[in-house]
C-alpha positions as CSV (number, residue, x, y, z in Angstrom):
1,X,177.2,133.5,168.3
2,X,177.4,137.2,169.2
3,X,179.1,139.9,167.1
4,X,179.8,143.3,168.7
5,X,180.9,146.1,166.4
6,X,183.1,149.0,167.4
7,X,180.1,151.4,167.1
8,X,178.2,149.4,169.7
9,X,175.9,147.5,167.3
10,X,175.3,143.9,168.5
11,X,174.4,141.0,166.2
12,X,173.0,137.7,167.6
13,X,173.3,134.6,165.3
14,X,171.7,131.3,166.1
15,X,172.2,128.2,164.0
16,X,169.5,125.6,164.2
17,X,168.5,122.4,162.6
18,X,165.8,122.8,160.0
19,X,163.8,120.4,162.1
20,X,163.5,123.1,164.7
21,X,161.6,125.5,162.4
22,X,158.3,124.4,164.0
23,X,159.6,124.0,167.5
24,X,157.5,126.2,169.9
25,X,160.5,127.2,172.0
26,X,162.5,128.4,168.9
27,X,159.5,130.2,167.5
28,X,158.9,132.0,170.9
29,X,162.6,132.9,171.3
30,X,162.6,134.2,167.7
31,X,159.6,136.4,168.5
32,X,161.2,137.8,171.6
33,X,164.5,138.6,170.0
34,X,162.8,140.2,167.0
35,X,160.9,142.4,169.3
36,X,164.1,143.3,171.2
37,X,165.7,144.2,167.9
38,X,162.8,146.4,166.8
39,X,162.8,148.3,170.2
40,X,166.6,148.8,169.8
41,X,166.5,149.6,166.1
42,X,169.9,150.2,164.7
43,X,171.7,148.8,167.8
44,X,170.6,145.1,167.9
45,X,170.2,142.6,165.0
46,X,169.0,139.0,165.3
47,X,169.2,136.1,162.8
48,X,168.5,132.4,162.9
49,X,170.1,130.2,160.3
50,X,168.5,126.9,159.7
51,X,170.6,124.0,158.3
52,X,169.7,120.5,157.2
53,X,173.2,119.1,157.9
54,X,176.6,120.4,159.0
55,X,176.7,123.2,156.4
56,X,175.1,126.6,156.1
57,X,173.6,127.9,152.9
58,X,175.9,130.8,151.9
59,X,173.3,132.1,149.4
60,X,170.5,132.6,151.9
61,X,169.1,136.0,152.6
62,X,170.0,135.8,156.2
63,X,173.6,134.8,155.5
64,X,174.0,137.8,153.2
65,X,172.6,140.1,155.8
66,X,175.1,138.9,158.3
67,X,178.0,139.4,155.9
68,X,176.9,143.0,155.4
69,X,176.6,143.6,159.1
């Protein structure tokens, strides 16, 4: 999912299975996206939400950051 704010800030959100936490492709993409976000500080944000089933933990740190975005 992508969120684009009126001021041009972009937030990328990915929802993955908790089984994918150790997946090499997911780890590599996370690293690339975090680097992109650090280069474009204040303009790009990136989050991965991991879920064990069809629900997302609304109390996780990442979820709260997205709500404040």
